[in-house]
C-alpha positions as CSV (number, residue, x, y, z in Angstrom):
1,M,-158.6,-125.4,-114.3
2,S,-160.7,-122.6,-115.0
3,P,-160.2,-120.8,-118.5
4,Q,-158.7,-117.5,-116.4
5,S,-156.0,-119.7,-115.0
6,S,-155.3,-121.5,-118.2
7,Q,-154.9,-117.9,-119.9
8,S,-152.7,-116.7,-117.1
9,M,-150.3,-119.6,-117.5
10,Q,-150.3,-118.9,-121.5
11,Y,-149.2,-115.3,-121.2
12,K,-146.8,-116.3,-118.5
13,A,-145.3,-118.8,-121.1
14,I,-145.0,-115.9,-124.0
15,K,-143.7,-113.4,-121.4
16,S,-140.7,-116.2,-120.7
17,I,-140.3,-116.7,-124.3
18,F,-139.8,-113.0,-124.7
19,K,-137.4,-113.2,-121.7
20,K,-135.5,-115.9,-123.5
21,L,-135.3,-114.2,-126.9
22,E,-133.6,-111.1,-125.0
23,N,-131.2,-113.3,-123.4
24,F,-130.4,-115.1,-126.7
25,L,-130.5,-112.3,-128.8
26,N,-128.2,-110.2,-126.2
27,I,-129.6,-106.7,-127.8
28,S,-129.8,-103.7,-125.4
29,Q,-131.9,-103.5,-122.8
30,R,-133.4,-100.2,-123.8
31,N,-134.6,-101.4,-127.3
32,I,-136.0,-104.9,-126.4
33,V,-138.0,-103.6,-123.5
34,A,-139.4,-101.0,-125.8
35,K,-140.3,-103.8,-128.5
36,F,-141.7,-106.0,-126.1
37,S,-143.7,-103.6,-124.5
38,I,-145.7,-103.1,-128.1
39,Y,-145.8,-106.7,-128.3
40,E,-147.3,-107.1,-124.7
41,A,-150.0,-104.3,-125.3
42,T,-150.6,-106.0,-128.8
43,L,-151.0,-109.3,-126.9
44,K,-153.8,-107.8,-124.3
45,C,-155.4,-105.9,-127.1
46,A,-155.9,-109.9,-128.8
47,I,-156.8,-111.1,-125.7
48,K,-159.4,-108.4,-124.6
49,N,-160.7,-108.7,-127.9
50,N,-161.4,-112.2,-128.3
51,S,-164.7,-112.9,-126.1
52,S,-163.8,-116.7,-125.4
53,L,-160.3,-115.5,-123.7
54,N,-160.1,-113.2,-120.5
55,Y,-157.4,-110.9,-119.3
56,P,-157.7,-108.5,-116.6
C-alpha cells in the first residue's frame, strides 16, 4: 500500500469520525458543517506542511 492511499484512508476515517460526532451530538447542520470545514482546512494544511505526507 502506497503512503498516498494510506493517507487517503486516514483522511476518510477522520471525515467519518466527524460525521459520527455530528450524528451523536445532533447539532444544527449549518453549525457543524462550518466547524468541520475549519477542521478539514486545518487538517489539509497540516498534511501539506508535513513533507512525509501527501494530500492533493
